[in-house]
RODO-2510 file (C-alpha; in nm, 4 decimals, decimal comma):
residues 391
     n   res          X          Y          Z
     1     m    -0,9752    -0,8808    -0,9142
     2     l    -0,9885    -0,5091    -0,8332
     3     g    -0,6543    -0,3511    -0,8977
     4     g    -0,5132    -0,6759    -1,0320
     5     g    -0,4347    -0,6592    -1,3971
     6     w    -0,1417    -0,7712    -1,6038
     7     c     0,1470    -0,5353    -1,6381
     8     a     0,4900    -0,4941    -1,7828
     9     p     0,7444    -0,7245    -1,6208
    10     g     1,0016    -0,5895    -1,3813
    11     i     0,7973    -0,2971    -1,2507
    12     d     0,6955    -0,2974    -0,8845
    13     s     0,3295    -0,2255    -0,8187
    14     c     0,2819    -0,2779    -1,1923
    15     d     0,2665     0,0946    -1,2527
    16     h    -0,1083     0,0285    -1,2343
    17     q    -0,3517     0,3126    -1,2683
    18     s    -0,3062     0,5654    -0,9898
    19     l    -0,6834     0,5962    -0,9443
    20     s    -0,7246     0,2228    -0,8857
    21     s    -0,4226     0,2076    -0,6575
    22     n    -0,5915     0,4629    -0,4291
    23     v    -0,9587     0,3734    -0,4523
    24     v    -0,9310    -0,0059    -0,4307
    25     p    -0,7570    -0,0312    -0,0885
    26     m    -0,9806     0,2442     0,0496
    27     y    -1,2942     0,0626    -0,0675
    28     l    -1,1788    -0,2723     0,0673
    29     g    -1,0678    -0,1232     0,3992
    30     e    -1,4003     0,0511     0,4559
    31     m    -1,6091    -0,2604     0,4056
    32     s    -1,3804    -0,5135     0,5802
    33     p    -1,4374    -0,6364     0,9371
    34     k    -1,1563    -0,5217     1,1637
    35     n    -1,0240    -0,8749     1,2232
    36     l    -0,9752    -0,9283     0,8465
    37     r    -0,8928    -0,5735     0,7392
    38     g    -0,5220    -0,6446     0,7043
    39     a    -0,5608    -0,9610     0,4962
    40     i    -0,8176    -0,8034     0,2660
    41     g    -0,6063    -0,4885     0,2392
    42     v    -0,3064    -0,6925     0,1180
    43     m    -0,5165    -0,8723    -0,1456
    44     p    -0,4803    -0,5997    -0,4144
    45     q    -0,1018    -0,6212    -0,3859
    46     l    -0,1209    -0,9997    -0,4250
    47     l    -0,3194    -0,9615    -0,7463
    48     i    -0,0695    -0,7008    -0,8659
    49     t     0,2203    -0,9413    -0,8100
    50     i     0,0252    -1,2130    -0,9922
    51     g    -0,0180    -0,9651    -1,2774
    52     i     0,3567    -0,9050    -1,2841
    53     l     0,4235    -1,2795    -1,2863
    54     m     0,1730    -1,3374    -1,5676
    55     a     0,3407    -1,0653    -1,7731
    56     q     0,6827    -1,2166    -1,7074
    57     i     0,5599    -1,5580    -1,8193
    58     f     0,3863    -1,4336    -2,1335
    59     g     0,6869    -1,2081    -2,1984
    60     i     0,9210    -1,5048    -2,2395
    61     r     1,0661    -1,4885    -2,5893
    62     v     0,9356    -1,8285    -2,6952
    63     i     0,5809    -1,7330    -2,5906
    64     l     0,4853    -1,3707    -2,6688
    65     g     0,8027    -1,1756    -2,5955
    66     n     0,9005    -1,1467    -2,9605
    67     s     0,8360    -0,9242    -3,2612
    68     n     0,5257    -1,1202    -3,3617
    69     g     0,3754    -1,1731    -3,0181
    70     w     0,4063    -0,8316    -2,8525
    71     p     0,0779    -0,6911    -2,9962
    72     i    -0,1063    -0,9870    -2,8427
    73     l     0,0783    -0,9356    -2,5143
    74     l    -0,0271    -0,5712    -2,5141
    75     a    -0,3886    -0,6607    -2,5931
    76     l    -0,4063    -0,9080    -2,3033
    77     t    -0,3963    -0,6184    -2,0571
    78     g    -0,7509    -0,5326    -2,1622
    79     i    -0,8909    -0,8585    -2,0233
    80     p    -0,8819    -0,7560    -1,6532
    81     a    -1,0304    -0,4168    -1,7436
    82     v    -1,3252    -0,5829    -1,9216
    83     m    -1,3762    -0,8194    -1,6278
    84     q    -1,3849    -0,5223    -1,3910
    85     l    -1,6447    -0,3436    -1,6031
    86     i    -1,8640    -0,6546    -1,6004
    87     l    -1,8312    -0,7322    -1,2291
    88     l    -1,8228    -0,3884    -1,0635
    89     p    -2,1992    -0,3168    -1,1012
    90     f    -2,2667    -0,6181    -0,8774
    91     f    -2,0462    -0,4868    -0,5959
    92     p    -2,2150    -0,3129    -0,2995
    93     e    -2,1317     0,0471    -0,2158
    94     s    -1,9099     0,0918     0,0897
    95     p    -2,1462     0,0703     0,3925
    96     r    -1,9369     0,3245     0,5832
    97     y    -1,9531     0,5729     0,2968
    98     t    -2,3241     0,5075     0,2468
    99     l    -2,4035     0,5721     0,6139
   100     l    -2,1669     0,8520     0,7112
   101     q    -2,1494     1,0561     0,3929
   102     k    -2,4773     0,9800     0,2183
   103     g    -2,6829     0,9377     0,5362
   104     k    -2,8663     0,6262     0,4095
   105     e    -2,8805     0,3913     0,7056
   106     d    -3,1122     0,1323     0,5485
   107     e    -2,8900     0,0959     0,2419
   108     a    -2,5806     0,0733     0,4630
   109     k    -2,7424    -0,2040     0,6705
   110     k    -2,8397    -0,3988     0,3598
   111     a    -2,4876    -0,3715     0,2216
   112     l    -2,3390    -0,4862     0,5538
   113     q    -2,5821    -0,7774     0,5805
   114     r    -2,4884    -0,8833     0,2284
   115     l    -2,1164    -0,8601     0,3029
   116     r    -2,1306    -1,0307     0,6431
   117     g    -2,3877    -1,2951     0,5518
   118     c    -2,5994    -1,2256     0,8611
   119     d    -2,8748    -0,9892     0,9724
   120     d    -2,7195    -0,8708     1,2996
   121     v    -2,5012    -0,5745     1,1998
   122     d    -2,6203    -0,3293     1,4658
   123     n    -2,2866    -0,3240     1,6477
   124     e    -2,1026    -0,2183     1,3330
   125     i    -2,3612     0,0492     1,2590
   126     k    -2,3203     0,1760     1,6150
   127     e    -1,9401     0,1864     1,5770
   128     m    -1,9787     0,3869     1,2561
   129     y    -2,1990     0,6415     1,4303
   130     q    -1,9493     0,6672     1,7148
   131     e    -1,6760     0,7375     1,4620
   132     d    -1,8985     0,9968     1,2959
   133     q    -1,9690     1,1755     1,6235
   134     s    -1,6038     1,1716     1,7279
   135     e    -1,5094     1,3464     1,4066
   136     k    -1,7455     1,6268     1,5029
   137     a    -1,7198     1,8802     1,2219
   138     e    -1,4148     1,7736     1,0320
   139     g    -1,6491     1,7497     0,7392
   140     r    -1,4947     1,6228     0,4199
   141     l    -1,1423     1,7553     0,4422
   142     s    -0,9728     1,8710     0,1253
   143     v    -0,6075     1,7970     0,0614
   144     g    -0,5176     2,1551     0,1520
   145     n    -0,7065     2,1414     0,4814
   146     l    -0,5647     1,8012     0,5641
   147     c    -0,2082     1,9255     0,5232
   148     s    -0,2668     2,2013     0,7800
   149     f    -0,4968     2,0097     1,0161
   150     r    -0,3261     1,9594     1,3537
   151     p    -0,5321     1,6586     1,4793
   152     l    -0,4110     1,4540     1,1802
   153     r    -0,0546     1,5849     1,1603
   154     w     0,1332     1,2662     1,2523
   155     q    -0,1031     1,0434     1,0567
   156     l    -0,0232     1,2500     0,7472
   157     i     0,3520     1,2478     0,8144
   158     s     0,3395     0,8708     0,8691
   159     i     0,1751     0,7876     0,5373
   160     i     0,4080     1,0252     0,3529
   161     v     0,7169     0,8615     0,5051
   162     m     0,5884     0,5077     0,4444
   163     n     0,4954     0,5735     0,0815
   164     m     0,8262     0,7479     0,0171
   165     g     1,0099     0,4611     0,1850
   166     q     0,8169     0,2072    -0,0192
   167     q     0,9396     0,3503    -0,3510
   168     l     1,2693     0,5181    -0,2567
   169     s     1,3865     0,1955    -0,0934
   170     g     1,4902     0,0903    -0,4436
   171     i     1,2515    -0,1893    -0,5395
   172     n     1,2304    -0,0728    -0,9011
   173     a     1,6088    -0,0258    -0,9112
   174     v     1,6626    -0,3819    -0,7853
   175     y     1,4278    -0,5172    -1,0527
   176     y     1,5977    -0,3005    -1,3143
   177     y     1,9438    -0,4217    -1,2110
   178     a     1,8425    -0,7860    -1,1582
   179     d     1,9074    -0,9028    -1,5152
   180     t     2,2548    -0,7500    -1,5036
   181     i     2,3259    -0,9229    -1,1712
   182     y     2,2067    -1,2562    -1,3096
   183     a     2,4200    -1,2159    -1,6231
   184     q     2,7281    -1,1254    -1,4170
   185     a     2,6698    -1,4365    -1,2068
   186     g     2,7119    -1,6442    -1,5190
   187     v     2,3460    -1,7101    -1,5967
   188     p     2,3189    -1,7565    -1,9766
   189     d     2,1313    -1,4822    -2,1591
   190     e     1,8581    -1,7199    -2,2755
   191     t     1,8082    -1,8373    -1,9153
   192     v     1,7901    -1,4942    -1,7476
   193     q     1,4232    -1,4529    -1,8367
   194     y     1,3382    -1,7775    -1,6533
   195     v     1,5297    -1,6624    -1,3457
   196     t     1,3280    -1,3400    -1,3615
   197     v     1,0075    -1,5462    -1,3649
   198     a     1,1351    -1,7345    -1,0606
   199     t     1,1925    -1,4026    -0,8834
   200     g     0,8359    -1,2987    -0,9702
   201     s     0,7109    -1,6276    -0,8276
   202     v     0,8901    -1,5568    -0,5000
   203     n     0,7238    -1,2149    -0,4947
   204     v     0,3793    -1,3760    -0,5313
   205     l     0,4437    -1,6415    -0,2663
   206     m     0,5695    -1,3928    -0,0072
   207     t     0,2807    -1,1524    -0,0689
   208     l     0,0468    -1,4504    -0,0254
   209     a     0,2229    -1,5285     0,3025
   210     a     0,1673    -1,1674     0,4148
   211     i    -0,2083    -1,2173     0,3773
   212     f    -0,2029    -1,5008     0,6314
   213     i     0,0207    -1,3302     0,8875
   214     v    -0,0723    -0,9607     0,8702
   215     d    -0,3658    -0,9953     1,1119
   216     s    -0,1714    -1,2147     1,3562
   217     w     0,1782    -1,0640     1,3419
   218     g     0,0532    -0,7095     1,2952
   219     r     0,1242    -0,4304     1,0460
   220     r     0,4037    -0,2647     1,2419
   221     l     0,6099    -0,5834     1,2813
   222     l     0,5815    -0,6672     0,9109
   223     l     0,6892    -0,3150     0,8156
   224     l     0,9888    -0,3275     1,0492
   225     l     1,0831    -0,6767     0,9361
   226     g     1,0457    -0,5855     0,5696
   227     f     1,2474    -0,2645     0,5782
   228     g     1,5104    -0,4328     0,7987
   229     i     1,5522    -0,7162     0,5482
   230     c     1,5674    -0,4713     0,2554
   231     c     1,8311    -0,2591     0,4312
   232     t     2,0492    -0,5606     0,5083
   233     a     2,0071    -0,6998     0,1551
   234     c     2,1141    -0,3679    -0,0014
   235     v     2,4280    -0,3496     0,2142
   236     v     2,5302    -0,7085     0,1371
   237     l     2,4422    -0,6608    -0,2309
   238     t     2,6769    -0,3632    -0,2469
   239     i     2,9598    -0,5679    -0,0980
   240     a     2,8894    -0,8562    -0,3352
   241     l     2,8867    -0,6282    -0,6414
   242     v     3,2114    -0,4574    -0,5395
   243     y     3,3982    -0,7871    -0,4939
   244     q     3,2259    -0,9958    -0,7612
   245     t     3,5328    -0,9887    -0,9898
   246     t     3,7770    -1,0899    -0,7156
   247     v     3,5815    -1,3519    -0,5196
   248     h     3,4360    -1,6289    -0,7353
   249     w     3,1239    -1,6932    -0,5267
   250     m     3,0208    -1,3271    -0,4873
   251     p     2,7971    -1,3265    -0,7989
   252     y     2,5869    -1,6020    -0,6420
   253     l     2,5603    -1,3959    -0,3248
   254     s     2,4323    -1,1109    -0,5422
   255     i     2,1511    -1,3312    -0,6728
   256     a     2,0652    -1,4357    -0,3171
   257     c     2,0525    -1,0691    -0,2103
   258     v     1,8090    -0,9821    -0,4904
   259     i     1,5770    -1,2657    -0,3890
   260     i     1,6032    -1,1796    -0,0174
   261     y     1,5315    -0,8145    -0,0961
   262     v     1,2202    -0,9142    -0,2922
   263     i     1,1068    -1,1311     0,0013
   264     g     1,1524    -0,8444     0,2474
   265     h     0,9692    -0,5933     0,0310
   266     a     0,6823    -0,8331    -0,0421
   267     i     0,5940    -0,9005     0,3229
   268     g     0,5951    -0,5389     0,4412
   269     p     0,6881    -0,2296     0,2385
   270     s     0,4889    -0,3257    -0,0718
   271     p     0,1420    -0,4051     0,0728
   272     i     0,1222    -0,2628     0,4270
   273     p     0,1330     0,1172     0,3595
   274     y    -0,2037     0,0870     0,1810
   275     v    -0,3526    -0,0884     0,4838
   276     i    -0,2088     0,1692     0,7259
   277     t    -0,3400     0,4602     0,5178
   278     t    -0,6914     0,3155     0,5387
   279     e    -0,6694     0,2588     0,9132
   280     m    -0,5084     0,5845     1,0270
   281     f    -0,7795     0,8062     0,8803
   282     r    -1,1502     0,8158     0,9378
   283     q    -1,4276     0,8680     0,6862
   284     a    -1,4070     1,2465     0,6510
   285     s    -1,0329     1,2597     0,5867
   286     r    -0,9644     0,9236     0,4187
   287     p    -1,0163     1,0303     0,0533
   288     a    -0,7808     1,3272     0,0918
   289     a    -0,5273     1,1052     0,2708
   290     f    -0,5264     0,8601    -0,0183
   291     m    -0,4786     1,1459    -0,2622
   292     v    -0,1705     1,2580    -0,0699
   293     a    -0,0404     0,9010    -0,0327
   294     g    -0,0940     0,8266    -0,4011
   295     s     0,0761     1,1476    -0,5097
   296     v     0,3787     1,0769    -0,2892
   297     h     0,3900     0,7159    -0,4121
   298     w     0,3948     0,8052    -0,7806
   299     l     0,6253     1,1047    -0,7395
   300     s     0,8759     0,8828    -0,5562
   301     n     0,8348     0,6131    -0,8198
   302     f     0,8998     0,8692    -1,0936
   303     t     1,2032     1,0047    -0,9085
   304     v     1,3695     0,6637    -0,8809
   305     g     1,3009     0,5874    -1,2454
   306     l     1,4397     0,9249    -1,3491
   307     i     1,7622     0,9332    -1,1504
   308     f     1,8605     0,5686    -1,0992
   309     e     2,0562     0,5414    -1,4227
   310     y     2,2548     0,8528    -1,3289
   311     l     2,3133     0,7122    -0,9788
   312     r     2,4323     0,3856    -1,1261
   313     r     2,6737     0,5620    -1,3588
   314     g     2,8031     0,7949    -1,0907
   315     l     2,8156     0,5634    -0,7883
   316     g     2,8326     0,2230    -0,9526
   317     s     2,7642    -0,0604    -0,7115
   318     y     2,7581     0,1853    -0,4198
   319     c     2,4224     0,3258    -0,5322
   320     f     2,2514     0,0548    -0,3274
   321     i     2,4007     0,2021    -0,0090
   322     l     2,1731     0,5017    -0,0695
   323     f     1,8712     0,2702    -0,0796
   324     a     1,9937     0,0971     0,2368
   325     a     2,0077     0,4346     0,4134
   326     i     1,6495     0,5127     0,3074
   327     c     1,5332     0,1721     0,4326
   328     l     1,7070     0,2332     0,7654
   329     a     1,5566     0,5819     0,8030
   330     t     1,2075     0,4466     0,7300
   331     f     1,2652     0,1596     0,9746
   332     l     1,3576     0,4045     1,2529
   333     f     1,0582     0,6281     1,1809
   334     i     0,8177     0,3336     1,1976
   335     f     0,9821     0,2053     1,5160
   336     f     0,9433     0,5354     1,7005
   337     v     0,6221     0,6791     1,5515
   338     v     0,3857     0,4285     1,3872
   339     p     0,1619     0,2348     1,6317
   340     e     0,0227    -0,1142     1,5849
   341     t    -0,3263    -0,0962     1,4318
   342     k    -0,4313    -0,4603     1,4008
   343     g    -0,7677    -0,5523     1,5530
   344     k    -0,8573    -0,1894     1,6353
   345     t    -1,1481     0,0196     1,5137
   346     f    -1,0806     0,3408     1,3231
   347     l    -1,1897     0,5309     1,6346
   348     e    -0,9428     0,3458     1,8590
   349     i    -0,6588     0,4136     1,6155
   350     s    -0,7489     0,7835     1,6169
   351     q    -0,7287     0,7798     1,9954
   352     l    -0,3786     0,6295     1,9757
   353     m    -0,2640     0,9003     1,7362
   354     a    -0,4272     1,1827     1,9335
   355     k    -0,1506     1,1683     2,1954
   356     k     0,1197     1,1952     1,9298
   357     n    -0,0554     1,5026     1,7950
   358     g    -0,0468     1,6650     2,1391
   359     l    -0,4226     1,6435     2,1909
   360     d    -0,6136     1,5264     2,4953
   361     e    -0,9161     1,4520     2,2827
   362     i    -0,9457     1,2922     1,9418
   363     t    -1,0280     1,6250     1,7799
   364     d    -0,9472     1,9815     1,8659
   365     c    -1,2875     2,1519     1,8599
   366     k    -1,1523     2,5057     1,8380
   367     e    -0,9297     2,4197     1,5439
   368     i    -1,2147     2,2410     1,3676
   369     q    -1,4463     2,5366     1,4184
   370     d    -1,1836     2,7752     1,2867
   371     l    -1,1359     2,5472     0,9865
   372     n    -1,5029     2,5320     0,8908
   373     p    -1,7449     2,7011     1,1346
   374     a    -2,0420     2,6667     0,9013
   375     i    -2,0202     2,2887     0,9048
   376     m    -1,9615     2,2618     1,2792
   377     d    -2,3147     2,3100     1,4120
   378     t    -2,4880     2,1270     1,1276
   379     t    -2,2674     1,8184     1,1414
   380     l    -2,2817     1,7904     1,5187
   381     e    -2,6599     1,8202     1,5183
   382     k    -2,7005     1,5550     1,2475
   383     s    -2,4509     1,3232     1,4112
   384     d    -2,6192     1,3489     1,7537
   385     i    -2,9630     1,2800     1,6106
   386     a    -2,8473     0,9806     1,4084
   387     f    -2,6409     0,8373     1,6941
   388     n    -2,9196     0,8657     1,9501
   389     t    -3,1697     0,7184     1,7052
   390     t    -2,9485     0,4152     1,6480
   391     l    -2,8927     0,3602     2,0214
***
């Protein structure tokens, strides 16, 4: 239910609250077991797509999409918010946050036991302490420190590129242009809204499929597959739009390209960047990382919404070639830079990224001490005591 909600039809990621879009995947990622972290991390996106579909259904003109029904449609968005307010007090605090940042081991154990349904959580507590000790004195990095922090350089670049690629790949533009494509294909005006609902249904089904395959296929493969499909769909869509007045079956190819694009985006670019952001950063740097990722996400979203109409007027059908190029660039970046993170602890992922950052160790002690020397000794001492006590 977290981050679900009902939203205006035709808007990817529902334009849901930026705070929820950052906090929800971080919260779920911190409390998920590593073998289910991907599936649980995709769940918010599934609920978002369900919200879009619900809005599309209720927005049909014969239901609430009319002059009399729109106030009711607007009021319905308050239902998920009320449900969240009622249910959230019963949710446990993140065990990782409780242990590593609040220092309350007993509360962290109780939360883990409640989440796992068993009493034996010592191995997870031990892994958390190992992560805490490996971080040494990173402390709680601010956004400014994170942007200049060498040991996390490529993690930061990766989430920026993936979040830019997610929005600049043109998902909102495709949704915006979909009704026009359907109309040009000969779909009657009164039927277009039902075709839009069908497209939303495909979005839900493919996001649901991502939940079942993300922890077996892996995050990297789904990202590559998704951006590859989106790139190909944009190229073919451009060709179909250019020749739709000269070849009689091209409008139907345009519809197919829209649906294929939605499928590609739903299995990779839409949900996986949130999962990767959670996994690439450890406890001290994760909140700042989500702030950066969220800012890039919404700035890119705003940019597409602001300039797409001008692109469409200036480039016509060729505007989708620009989105294809962005998809291709993101695909290549992921192929050469982003590692597979499925089934790995946060510490193991940090070790993978350490080599890309030019470090022999997970953290560069000299750089950390220069960043915050006052925290260095205190954090190391506390971490050593807690770790040895647990062992």
